VOBAGU-539855 format. One record per residue (C-alpha): residue number from 1; residue in three letters; x, z, y. Coordinates in Angstrom, 1 decimal, padded with zeros to 4 digits. Layout:
residues N
{resi=NUM, resn=ALA, c1=X, c3=Z, c2=Y}
...
//
This chain:
residues 330
{resi=1, resn=MET, c1=-040.7, c3=-041.4, c2=-108.4}
{resi=2, resn=PHE, c1=-039.2, c3=-043.6, c2=-105.6}
{resi=3, resn=PRO, c1=-041.0, c3=-045.8, c2=-103.0}
{resi=4, resn=GLY, c1=-042.7, c3=-048.5, c2=-104.8}
{resi=5, resn=GLY, c1=-042.5, c3=-047.0, c2=-108.0}
{resi=6, resn=PRO, c1=-045.2, c3=-046.6, c2=-110.6}
{resi=7, resn=ASN, c1=-048.0, c3=-044.2, c2=-109.8}
{resi=8, resn=PRO, c1=-048.8, c3=-042.6, c2=-112.2}
{resi=9, resn=THR, c1=-045.5, c3=-042.2, c2=-114.0}
{resi=10, resn=GLN, c1=-045.6, c3=-041.7, c2=-117.8}
{resi=11, resn=ALA, c1=-043.4, c3=-038.6, c2=-118.2}
{resi=12, resn=GLN, c1=-043.6, c3=-038.0, c2=-122.1}
{resi=13, resn=PHE, c1=-044.9, c3=-040.3, c2=-125.0}
{resi=14, resn=VAL, c1=-046.5, c3=-039.1, c2=-127.7}
{resi=15, resn=PRO, c1=-044.3, c3=-038.5, c2=-130.9}
{resi=16, resn=PRO, c1=-044.2, c3=-041.2, c2=-133.7}
{resi=17, resn=SER, c1=-045.6, c3=-038.5, c2=-136.1}
{resi=18, resn=LYS, c1=-048.8, c3=-038.3, c2=-134.2}
{resi=19, resn=ALA, c1=-049.2, c3=-041.8, c2=-133.2}
{resi=20, resn=HIS, c1=-051.6, c3=-042.6, c2=-135.9}
{resi=21, resn=LYS, c1=-054.2, c3=-039.8, c2=-134.5}
{resi=22, resn=PRO, c1=-053.0, c3=-039.1, c2=-131.0}
{resi=23, resn=PRO, c1=-054.2, c3=-035.9, c2=-129.1}
{resi=24, resn=LEU, c1=-056.0, c3=-036.6, c2=-125.7}
{resi=25, resn=PRO, c1=-053.3, c3=-037.9, c2=-122.9}
{resi=26, resn=LEU, c1=-052.6, c3=-035.3, c2=-120.0}
{resi=27, resn=VAL, c1=-052.7, c3=-036.4, c2=-116.6}
{resi=28, resn=LEU, c1=-050.8, c3=-034.0, c2=-114.2}
{resi=29, resn=ILE, c1=-051.4, c3=-034.1, c2=-110.2}
{resi=30, resn=HIS, c1=-048.7, c3=-033.4, c2=-107.6}
{resi=31, resn=ASP, c1=-048.5, c3=-029.9, c2=-106.1}
{resi=32, resn=GLY, c1=-048.5, c3=-029.4, c2=-102.4}
{resi=33, resn=GLY, c1=-044.9, c3=-030.9, c2=-101.8}
{resi=34, resn=GLY, c1=-046.4, c3=-034.1, c2=-102.9}
{resi=35, resn=THR, c1=-043.7, c3=-034.5, c2=-105.7}
{resi=36, resn=THR, c1=-044.1, c3=-034.5, c2=-109.6}
{resi=37, resn=PHE, c1=-040.5, c3=-033.6, c2=-110.4}
{resi=38, resn=SER, c1=-041.6, c3=-030.1, c2=-111.9}
{resi=39, resn=TYR, c1=-043.4, c3=-031.9, c2=-114.3}
{resi=40, resn=PHE, c1=-040.3, c3=-033.4, c2=-115.8}
{resi=41, resn=VAL, c1=-038.6, c3=-030.4, c2=-116.9}
{resi=42, resn=ILE, c1=-041.4, c3=-029.3, c2=-118.7}
{resi=43, resn=GLY, c1=-040.4, c3=-029.5, c2=-122.6}
{resi=44, resn=SER, c1=-042.4, c3=-031.8, c2=-125.1}
{resi=45, resn=LEU, c1=-046.3, c3=-031.2, c2=-125.0}
{resi=46, resn=ALA, c1=-046.5, c3=-033.7, c2=-128.1}
{resi=47, resn=ARG, c1=-048.6, c3=-036.2, c2=-126.4}
{resi=48, resn=ASP, c1=-048.9, c3=-038.9, c2=-123.7}
{resi=49, resn=VAL, c1=-048.3, c3=-037.0, c2=-120.3}
{resi=50, resn=TRP, c1=-048.5, c3=-038.7, c2=-117.1}
{resi=51, resn=ALA, c1=-048.1, c3=-037.5, c2=-113.5}
{resi=52, resn=ILE, c1=-049.4, c3=-038.7, c2=-110.2}
{resi=53, resn=HIS, c1=-047.2, c3=-038.1, c2=-106.8}
{resi=54, resn=ASN, c1=-048.7, c3=-038.5, c2=-103.4}
{resi=55, resn=PRO, c1=-048.2, c3=-042.3, c2=-102.4}
{resi=56, resn=ASN, c1=-048.2, c3=-041.0, c2=-098.9}
{resi=57, resn=TYR, c1=-045.2, c3=-038.9, c2=-099.5}
{resi=58, resn=PHE, c1=-042.2, c3=-041.2, c2=-098.4}
{resi=59, resn=ASP, c1=-044.1, c3=-041.9, c2=-095.3}
{resi=60, resn=GLY, c1=-045.1, c3=-038.5, c2=-094.5}
{resi=61, resn=LEU, c1=-048.8, c3=-039.7, c2=-093.7}
{resi=62, resn=PRO, c1=-051.9, c3=-037.6, c2=-093.9}
{resi=63, resn=TRP, c1=-054.8, c3=-038.4, c2=-095.9}
{resi=64, resn=GLU, c1=-057.6, c3=-039.3, c2=-093.3}
{resi=65, resn=GLY, c1=-060.3, c3=-038.8, c2=-095.8}
{resi=66, resn=GLY, c1=-058.8, c3=-035.5, c2=-097.3}
{resi=67, resn=MET, c1=-059.1, c3=-034.2, c2=-100.7}
{resi=68, resn=ASP, c1=-062.1, c3=-036.6, c2=-101.5}
{resi=69, resn=GLU, c1=-060.0, c3=-039.8, c2=-100.5}
{resi=70, resn=MET, c1=-057.1, c3=-038.6, c2=-102.6}
{resi=71, resn=ALA, c1=-059.3, c3=-037.9, c2=-105.6}
{resi=72, resn=LYS, c1=-060.8, c3=-041.4, c2=-105.5}
{resi=73, resn=ASN, c1=-057.7, c3=-043.0, c2=-104.8}
{resi=74, resn=TYR, c1=-056.2, c3=-041.2, c2=-107.8}
{resi=75, resn=LEU, c1=-059.0, c3=-041.8, c2=-110.1}
{resi=76, resn=ASP, c1=-058.3, c3=-045.6, c2=-109.3}
{resi=77, resn=PHE, c1=-054.7, c3=-045.1, c2=-110.4}
{resi=78, resn=ILE, c1=-055.6, c3=-043.5, c2=-113.8}
{resi=79, resn=ALA, c1=-058.3, c3=-046.2, c2=-114.4}
{resi=80, resn=LYS, c1=-055.5, c3=-048.9, c2=-114.5}
{resi=81, resn=GLU, c1=-053.7, c3=-047.0, c2=-117.1}
{resi=82, resn=LEU, c1=-056.1, c3=-045.1, c2=-119.3}
{resi=83, resn=SER, c1=-059.8, c3=-045.1, c2=-120.7}
{resi=84, resn=GLY, c1=-061.7, c3=-042.6, c2=-122.7}
{resi=85, resn=PRO, c1=-061.5, c3=-038.9, c2=-122.5}
{resi=86, resn=ILE, c1=-058.4, c3=-037.4, c2=-121.1}
{resi=87, resn=MET, c1=-057.1, c3=-034.0, c2=-120.1}
{resi=88, resn=LEU, c1=-056.4, c3=-033.3, c2=-116.3}
{resi=89, resn=GLY, c1=-054.4, c3=-030.6, c2=-114.5}
{resi=90, resn=GLY, c1=-052.0, c3=-029.6, c2=-112.2}
{resi=91, resn=TRP, c1=-049.9, c3=-026.9, c2=-110.5}
{resi=92, resn=SER, c1=-051.3, c3=-025.3, c2=-107.1}
{resi=93, resn=LEU, c1=-052.9, c3=-028.4, c2=-105.1}
{resi=94, resn=GLY, c1=-052.9, c3=-030.3, c2=-108.3}
{resi=95, resn=GLY, c1=-055.3, c3=-028.0, c2=-109.7}
{resi=96, resn=TYR, c1=-057.9, c3=-028.4, c2=-106.6}
{resi=97, resn=LEU, c1=-057.4, c3=-032.3, c2=-106.8}
{resi=98, resn=SER, c1=-058.4, c3=-032.0, c2=-110.6}
{resi=99, resn=LEU, c1=-061.6, c3=-030.2, c2=-110.0}
{resi=100, resn=THR, c1=-062.4, c3=-032.6, c2=-107.0}
{resi=101, resn=MET, c1=-061.7, c3=-035.7, c2=-109.2}
{resi=102, resn=ALA, c1=-063.8, c3=-034.4, c2=-112.0}
{resi=103, resn=ARG, c1=-066.7, c3=-033.6, c2=-109.7}
{resi=104, resn=VAL, c1=-066.5, c3=-037.2, c2=-108.5}
{resi=105, resn=ILE, c1=-066.8, c3=-038.7, c2=-112.0}
{resi=106, resn=ALA, c1=-069.5, c3=-036.2, c2=-113.0}
{resi=107, resn=ALA, c1=-071.3, c3=-037.4, c2=-109.9}
{resi=108, resn=ASN, c1=-070.9, c3=-041.0, c2=-110.9}
{resi=109, resn=PRO, c1=-069.8, c3=-041.3, c2=-114.6}
{resi=110, resn=GLY, c1=-070.5, c3=-045.0, c2=-115.1}
{resi=111, resn=ALA, c1=-068.0, c3=-045.8, c2=-112.3}
{resi=112, resn=TYR, c1=-064.7, c3=-044.9, c2=-114.3}
{resi=113, resn=PRO, c1=-063.6, c3=-046.1, c2=-117.6}
{resi=114, resn=MET, c1=-062.4, c3=-042.4, c2=-118.3}
{resi=115, resn=SER, c1=-064.3, c3=-039.1, c2=-118.6}
{resi=116, resn=ILE, c1=-062.7, c3=-035.5, c2=-118.3}
{resi=117, resn=ALA, c1=-062.4, c3=-033.5, c2=-121.4}
{resi=118, resn=GLY, c1=-060.7, c3=-030.4, c2=-120.1}
{resi=119, resn=LEU, c1=-058.7, c3=-029.0, c2=-117.1}
{resi=120, resn=LEU, c1=-055.4, c3=-027.4, c2=-117.1}
{resi=121, resn=ILE, c1=-055.1, c3=-025.4, c2=-114.1}
{resi=122, resn=ILE, c1=-051.6, c3=-024.1, c2=-113.4}
{resi=123, resn=ASP, c1=-051.8, c3=-021.2, c2=-111.1}
{resi=124, resn=SER, c1=-054.4, c3=-022.4, c2=-108.7}
{resi=125, resn=PRO, c1=-055.9, c3=-019.4, c2=-107.3}
{resi=126, resn=TYR, c1=-059.7, c3=-019.6, c2=-106.1}
{resi=127, resn=HIS, c1=-059.7, c3=-021.5, c2=-102.8}
{resi=128, resn=ILE, c1=-061.3, c3=-020.4, c2=-099.6}
{resi=129, resn=ALA, c1=-061.1, c3=-022.8, c2=-096.6}
{resi=130, resn=ARG, c1=-058.4, c3=-021.3, c2=-094.7}
{resi=131, resn=SER, c1=-060.2, c3=-021.2, c2=-091.5}
{resi=132, resn=LYS, c1=-062.1, c3=-018.6, c2=-093.2}
{resi=133, resn=ILE, c1=-059.8, c3=-016.0, c2=-094.1}
{resi=134, resn=ALA, c1=-059.9, c3=-013.1, c2=-091.8}
{resi=135, resn=VAL, c1=-057.0, c3=-011.0, c2=-093.5}
{resi=136, resn=PRO, c1=-053.2, c3=-011.6, c2=-092.4}
{resi=137, resn=THR, c1=-051.3, c3=-013.4, c2=-095.0}
{resi=138, resn=SER, c1=-047.6, c3=-014.5, c2=-094.9}
{resi=139, resn=LYS, c1=-045.9, c3=-017.7, c2=-095.8}
{resi=140, resn=ALA, c1=-043.5, c3=-017.6, c2=-098.6}
{resi=141, resn=GLU, c1=-039.8, c3=-017.7, c2=-098.3}
{resi=142, resn=PHE, c1=-038.3, c3=-021.1, c2=-099.2}
{resi=143, resn=SER, c1=-034.7, c3=-022.4, c2=-098.5}
{resi=144, resn=GLY, c1=-033.3, c3=-025.9, c2=-098.5}
{resi=145, resn=LEU, c1=-036.9, c3=-027.8, c2=-098.6}
{resi=146, resn=PRO, c1=-036.3, c3=-031.6, c2=-098.0}
{resi=147, resn=PRO, c1=-037.9, c3=-032.8, c2=-094.8}
{resi=148, resn=LEU, c1=-040.4, c3=-034.8, c2=-096.7}
{resi=149, resn=VAL, c1=-041.5, c3=-032.1, c2=-099.0}
{resi=150, resn=GLN, c1=-041.9, c3=-029.7, c2=-096.0}
{resi=151, resn=LYS, c1=-044.0, c3=-032.4, c2=-094.0}
{resi=152, resn=SER, c1=-046.2, c3=-032.6, c2=-097.3}
{resi=153, resn=PHE, c1=-046.7, c3=-029.1, c2=-097.3}
{resi=154, resn=ASP, c1=-047.6, c3=-029.1, c2=-093.4}
{resi=155, resn=ASN, c1=-050.1, c3=-031.8, c2=-094.1}
{resi=156, resn=CYS, c1=-051.8, c3=-029.9, c2=-097.0}
{resi=157, resn=ASP, c1=-052.1, c3=-026.9, c2=-094.8}
{resi=158, resn=ASP, c1=-053.9, c3=-029.0, c2=-092.4}
{resi=159, resn=MET, c1=-055.9, c3=-030.3, c2=-094.9}
{resi=160, resn=LEU, c1=-057.1, c3=-027.3, c2=-096.5}
{resi=161, resn=GLN, c1=-058.1, c3=-025.6, c2=-093.2}
{resi=162, resn=TYR, c1=-061.5, c3=-026.3, c2=-093.4}
{resi=163, resn=TRP, c1=-061.7, c3=-027.8, c2=-097.0}
{resi=164, resn=ASP, c1=-063.9, c3=-026.2, c2=-099.6}
{resi=165, resn=LEU, c1=-064.2, c3=-026.3, c2=-103.4}
{resi=166, resn=PRO, c1=-066.7, c3=-028.9, c2=-104.8}
{resi=167, resn=SER, c1=-070.1, c3=-027.8, c2=-105.5}
{resi=168, resn=TRP, c1=-071.4, c3=-027.9, c2=-109.1}
{resi=169, resn=ASP, c1=-074.8, c3=-026.8, c2=-108.8}
{resi=170, resn=GLY, c1=-077.1, c3=-028.9, c2=-111.2}
{resi=171, resn=VAL, c1=-074.3, c3=-031.0, c2=-112.4}
{resi=172, resn=ASN, c1=-074.1, c3=-031.1, c2=-116.1}
{resi=173, resn=SER, c1=-070.5, c3=-031.1, c2=-117.3}
{resi=174, resn=GLY, c1=-070.4, c3=-028.6, c2=-119.9}
{resi=175, resn=GLY, c1=-068.2, c3=-026.2, c2=-118.9}
{resi=176, resn=SER, c1=-070.6, c3=-023.1, c2=-118.5}
{resi=177, resn=THR, c1=-071.8, c3=-023.1, c2=-121.7}
{resi=178, resn=ASP, c1=-071.3, c3=-020.8, c2=-124.4}
{resi=179, resn=VAL, c1=-068.7, c3=-022.2, c2=-127.0}
{resi=180, resn=LYS, c1=-067.7, c3=-021.8, c2=-130.4}
{resi=181, resn=PHE, c1=-064.5, c3=-023.6, c2=-131.6}
{resi=182, resn=THR, c1=-062.0, c3=-023.6, c2=-134.4}
{resi=183, resn=MET, c1=-058.1, c3=-023.6, c2=-133.5}
{resi=184, resn=ALA, c1=-055.2, c3=-023.7, c2=-136.2}
{resi=185, resn=GLY, c1=-057.9, c3=-022.6, c2=-138.7}
{resi=186, resn=LYS, c1=-059.3, c3=-019.5, c2=-136.9}
{resi=187, resn=THR, c1=-063.0, c3=-019.6, c2=-135.2}
{resi=188, resn=PHE, c1=-063.5, c3=-018.3, c2=-131.8}
{resi=189, resn=ALA, c1=-066.7, c3=-017.6, c2=-129.9}
{resi=190, resn=VAL, c1=-066.5, c3=-017.6, c2=-126.0}
{resi=191, resn=ARG, c1=-069.7, c3=-016.5, c2=-124.4}
{resi=192, resn=LYS, c1=-070.8, c3=-016.4, c2=-121.0}
{resi=193, resn=GLY, c1=-069.3, c3=-013.3, c2=-119.6}
{resi=194, resn=GLU, c1=-066.2, c3=-013.9, c2=-121.6}
{resi=195, resn=VAL, c1=-062.8, c3=-015.8, c2=-121.7}
{resi=196, resn=LEU, c1=-059.9, c3=-015.6, c2=-124.2}
{resi=197, resn=HIS, c1=-056.8, c3=-013.9, c2=-123.0}
{resi=198, resn=LYS, c1=-052.9, c3=-014.0, c2=-123.8}
{resi=199, resn=THR, c1=-051.1, c3=-011.6, c2=-122.1}
{resi=200, resn=VAL, c1=-047.6, c3=-012.1, c2=-120.7}
{resi=201, resn=ASP, c1=-045.7, c3=-010.1, c2=-123.6}
{resi=202, resn=SER, c1=-047.5, c3=-012.1, c2=-126.3}
{resi=203, resn=ASP, c1=-046.2, c3=-014.6, c2=-128.5}
{resi=204, resn=PRO, c1=-047.0, c3=-018.1, c2=-126.9}
{resi=205, resn=TYR, c1=-046.6, c3=-019.8, c2=-130.4}
{resi=206, resn=ASP, c1=-049.2, c3=-017.9, c2=-132.2}
{resi=207, resn=ASN, c1=-053.0, c3=-017.6, c2=-132.5}
{resi=208, resn=GLN, c1=-053.8, c3=-014.4, c2=-131.5}
{resi=209, resn=TRP, c1=-056.0, c3=-014.0, c2=-128.5}
{resi=210, resn=GLN, c1=-057.6, c3=-011.0, c2=-126.9}
{resi=211, resn=THR, c1=-061.4, c3=-011.6, c2=-125.5}
{resi=212, resn=MET, c1=-061.6, c3=-010.4, c2=-121.9}
{resi=213, resn=ALA, c1=-065.2, c3=-009.6, c2=-120.2}
{resi=214, resn=VAL, c1=-065.4, c3=-011.1, c2=-116.8}
{resi=215, resn=LYS, c1=-068.4, c3=-011.2, c2=-114.1}
{resi=216, resn=PRO, c1=-070.5, c3=-014.4, c2=-114.8}
{resi=217, resn=TYR, c1=-071.4, c3=-016.7, c2=-111.6}
{resi=218, resn=ALA, c1=-074.8, c3=-016.5, c2=-110.3}
{resi=219, resn=SER, c1=-076.5, c3=-019.4, c2=-108.9}
{resi=220, resn=ASN, c1=-080.1, c3=-020.6, c2=-108.1}
{resi=221, resn=ALA, c1=-079.2, c3=-023.7, c2=-110.4}
{resi=222, resn=ASP, c1=-079.0, c3=-023.4, c2=-114.4}
{resi=223, resn=THR, c1=-075.6, c3=-022.0, c2=-114.5}
{resi=224, resn=ASP, c1=-075.8, c3=-022.5, c2=-118.2}
{resi=225, resn=THR, c1=-075.4, c3=-026.1, c2=-118.0}
{resi=226, resn=SER, c1=-073.7, c3=-026.8, c2=-114.7}
{resi=227, resn=GLY, c1=-070.1, c3=-026.7, c2=-113.8}
{resi=228, resn=PRO, c1=-066.8, c3=-028.3, c2=-114.4}
{resi=229, resn=PRO, c1=-065.4, c3=-029.3, c2=-117.9}
{resi=230, resn=PRO, c1=-063.9, c3=-026.5, c2=-119.6}
{resi=231, resn=GLY, c1=-060.6, c3=-025.0, c2=-118.4}
{resi=232, resn=VAL, c1=-057.6, c3=-023.2, c2=-118.9}
{resi=233, resn=LEU, c1=-055.8, c3=-021.2, c2=-116.5}
{resi=234, resn=LEU, c1=-052.1, c3=-020.5, c2=-116.6}
{resi=235, resn=ARG, c1=-051.8, c3=-017.3, c2=-114.3}
{resi=236, resn=CYS, c1=-048.4, c3=-016.3, c2=-112.9}
{resi=237, resn=ILE, c1=-048.3, c3=-012.5, c2=-112.7}
{resi=238, resn=LYS, c1=-045.6, c3=-011.9, c2=-110.3}
{resi=239, resn=ARG, c1=-045.8, c3=-012.3, c2=-106.2}
{resi=240, resn=ALA, c1=-043.9, c3=-014.7, c2=-104.1}
{resi=241, resn=LYS, c1=-041.5, c3=-013.3, c2=-101.6}
{resi=242, resn=PRO, c1=-042.7, c3=-013.4, c2=-098.0}
{resi=243, resn=LYS, c1=-041.0, c3=-015.0, c2=-095.3}
{resi=244, resn=PRO, c1=-039.5, c3=-012.3, c2=-093.0}
{resi=245, resn=PRO, c1=-040.1, c3=-013.1, c2=-089.2}
{resi=246, resn=HIS, c1=-037.6, c3=-015.0, c2=-087.5}
{resi=247, resn=GLY, c1=-034.6, c3=-012.8, c2=-086.6}
{resi=248, resn=SER, c1=-035.4, c3=-010.0, c2=-089.0}
{resi=249, resn=SER, c1=-033.9, c3=-009.2, c2=-092.3}
{resi=250, resn=SER, c1=-035.3, c3=-009.5, c2=-095.5}
{resi=251, resn=SER, c1=-035.4, c3=-005.8, c2=-096.4}
{resi=252, resn=GLY, c1=-038.9, c3=-005.4, c2=-094.8}
{resi=253, resn=GLN, c1=-040.5, c3=-008.0, c2=-097.3}
{resi=254, resn=ASN, c1=-042.3, c3=-005.3, c2=-099.2}
{resi=255, resn=ALA, c1=-044.2, c3=-004.3, c2=-095.9}
{resi=256, resn=MET, c1=-045.5, c3=-007.6, c2=-095.2}
{resi=257, resn=PRO, c1=-048.9, c3=-009.2, c2=-096.0}
{resi=258, resn=ALA, c1=-048.8, c3=-011.0, c2=-099.2}
{resi=259, resn=CYS, c1=-048.4, c3=-014.6, c2=-099.4}
{resi=260, resn=LEU, c1=-051.5, c3=-016.6, c2=-099.1}
{resi=261, resn=VAL, c1=-051.1, c3=-017.8, c2=-102.6}
{resi=262, resn=ASP, c1=-051.1, c3=-014.4, c2=-103.5}
{resi=263, resn=TYR, c1=-054.5, c3=-013.5, c2=-102.2}
{resi=264, resn=TYR, c1=-056.2, c3=-013.1, c2=-105.7}
{resi=265, resn=ARG, c1=-053.0, c3=-012.4, c2=-107.5}
{resi=266, resn=ASP, c1=-054.2, c3=-008.9, c2=-109.2}
{resi=267, resn=GLU, c1=-057.4, c3=-010.6, c2=-110.5}
{resi=268, resn=LYS, c1=-057.4, c3=-011.6, c2=-114.1}
{resi=269, resn=LEU, c1=-058.9, c3=-015.2, c2=-113.0}
{resi=270, resn=LEU, c1=-057.1, c3=-015.5, c2=-109.8}
{resi=271, resn=GLY, c1=-060.7, c3=-015.2, c2=-107.9}
{resi=272, resn=TRP, c1=-062.5, c3=-017.6, c2=-109.8}
{resi=273, resn=GLU, c1=-064.5, c3=-014.9, c2=-111.6}
{resi=274, resn=ALA, c1=-068.0, c3=-014.7, c2=-110.4}
{resi=275, resn=ARG, c1=-067.4, c3=-017.0, c2=-107.3}
{resi=276, resn=TYR, c1=-067.4, c3=-020.3, c2=-108.9}
{resi=277, resn=PRO, c1=-069.1, c3=-021.8, c2=-112.0}
{resi=278, resn=ASP, c1=-068.0, c3=-020.4, c2=-115.2}
{resi=279, resn=PHE, c1=-065.4, c3=-023.3, c2=-116.5}
{resi=280, resn=ILE, c1=-062.5, c3=-021.3, c2=-117.4}
{resi=281, resn=LYS, c1=-062.3, c3=-020.4, c2=-121.2}
{resi=282, resn=ALA, c1=-058.9, c3=-019.0, c2=-121.6}
{resi=283, resn=VAL, c1=-056.2, c3=-017.4, c2=-119.3}
{resi=284, resn=ILE, c1=-052.4, c3=-017.3, c2=-120.3}
{resi=285, resn=ASP, c1=-050.3, c3=-015.0, c2=-118.2}
{resi=286, resn=VAL, c1=-046.9, c3=-016.4, c2=-117.2}
{resi=287, resn=ASN, c1=-043.9, c3=-014.0, c2=-116.4}
{resi=288, resn=ALA, c1=-043.1, c3=-015.8, c2=-112.9}
{resi=289, resn=ASP, c1=-044.3, c3=-016.0, c2=-109.5}
{resi=290, resn=HIS, c1=-045.9, c3=-019.2, c2=-108.2}
{resi=291, resn=TYR, c1=-043.2, c3=-020.9, c2=-106.8}
{resi=292, resn=ASN, c1=-040.6, c3=-020.2, c2=-109.5}
{resi=293, resn=LEU, c1=-042.8, c3=-021.2, c2=-112.3}
{resi=294, resn=PHE, c1=-040.9, c3=-024.3, c2=-113.0}
{resi=295, resn=ASP, c1=-037.5, c3=-023.3, c2=-112.7}
{resi=296, resn=ARG, c1=-034.9, c3=-025.8, c2=-114.2}
{resi=297, resn=THR, c1=-032.2, c3=-023.2, c2=-114.1}
{resi=298, resn=ASN, c1=-034.3, c3=-020.8, c2=-116.5}
{resi=299, resn=THR, c1=-033.8, c3=-022.4, c2=-119.8}
{resi=300, resn=ALA, c1=-035.4, c3=-019.4, c2=-121.9}
{resi=301, resn=GLY, c1=-038.4, c3=-019.4, c2=-119.2}
{resi=302, resn=MET, c1=-039.0, c3=-023.2, c2=-119.3}
{resi=303, resn=GLU, c1=-039.1, c3=-023.0, c2=-123.0}
{resi=304, resn=LYS, c1=-041.7, c3=-020.3, c2=-122.9}
{resi=305, resn=VAL, c1=-043.8, c3=-022.0, c2=-120.2}
{resi=306, resn=THR, c1=-043.8, c3=-025.2, c2=-122.3}
{resi=307, resn=ALA, c1=-045.1, c3=-023.3, c2=-125.0}
{resi=308, resn=GLN, c1=-047.8, c3=-021.8, c2=-123.1}
{resi=309, resn=LEU, c1=-048.9, c3=-025.1, c2=-121.5}
{resi=310, resn=ALA, c1=-049.1, c3=-026.5, c2=-125.2}
{resi=311, resn=LYS, c1=-051.2, c3=-023.4, c2=-126.2}
{resi=312, resn=GLY, c1=-053.6, c3=-024.4, c2=-123.2}
{resi=313, resn=LEU, c1=-053.8, c3=-027.9, c2=-124.3}
{resi=314, resn=GLU, c1=-054.4, c3=-026.7, c2=-128.0}
{resi=315, resn=VAL, c1=-057.3, c3=-024.6, c2=-126.7}
{resi=316, resn=LEU, c1=-058.8, c3=-027.8, c2=-124.7}
{resi=317, resn=ASP, c1=-058.4, c3=-030.0, c2=-127.7}
{resi=318, resn=ALA, c1=-060.1, c3=-027.6, c2=-129.8}
{resi=319, resn=LEU, c1=-062.9, c3=-027.3, c2=-127.1}
{resi=320, resn=HIS, c1=-063.1, c3=-031.1, c2=-127.0}
{resi=321, resn=GLY, c1=-063.5, c3=-031.1, c2=-131.0}
{resi=322, resn=ALA, c1=-066.2, c3=-028.8, c2=-130.8}
{resi=323, resn=SER, c1=-067.9, c3=-030.8, c2=-128.1}
{resi=324, resn=LYS, c1=-067.6, c3=-034.1, c2=-130.1}
{resi=325, resn=THR, c1=-069.3, c3=-032.0, c2=-133.2}
{resi=326, resn=ARG, c1=-072.1, c3=-030.7, c2=-131.0}
{resi=327, resn=SER, c1=-073.0, c3=-034.2, c2=-129.8}
{resi=328, resn=ALA, c1=-072.9, c3=-035.7, c2=-133.1}
{resi=329, resn=ASP, c1=-075.2, c3=-033.3, c2=-134.5}
{resi=330, resn=SER, c1=-077.8, c3=-033.4, c2=-131.6}
//
């Protein structure tokens, strides 16, 4: 990532052993800091992986058209490199942008050469326009943020002040339907009101999942056929450290309001349950907080996060395969 550099940048390449029948490529969208450096510390996901950074990062400029303008520009970037079905996802803001991009394609599928087969949502909690949040929240404690990253965060905060998640009522993308799929020789059925769940202490390499009941989303539209593409959520289980008020010590952090990103931290779907069309099919708990998820100094932690991301993609691959089978049979 550098001024005038490629965007998207290819971060990983499919291994030669899989080149004859490659899995779907994954495109990861930057977080609120505008960079994609975190995606380059992920271990092999055994597929082509692309990363999109904020092209305004180096100038520190906001997007006048907000999230919608970003989504449309990023889809144009992808269209220059990829076609056909892809996996789309991102960390934090990247999850919201992925949903917005999927919604743009769903509204006009013939406008782009690619389609979204699945969404990899990396600790992006359900979003409420920040102007609507009535309870006190804290900023997270950071140290040594580069000025351009801080500026990108500030622009992001301004942009999300009045932005709401895209509406999906009446749009058929298949994510809200009951699904049955086979993964590593084992068949799973995920019905409305259920998600698969891997706890933080479970083996990220095995195929053992719990089925967890969740409250379904209610809508005036037919929610059995409307909603985003199917998604997998990686959910951090720890809370971020709040930033102490200026001049105070860190000893009072426990008494401070939770950070905004932890507003729904105790909910199994990070707030998505019953508040948004039921697109999340699996949840994988991660032993980290939102901001140290991609800690490059924690080798063992990054190995596990890589395995958890790969497991999430395995679910999305299986869901895509089942979707193709249903389409062929219909």
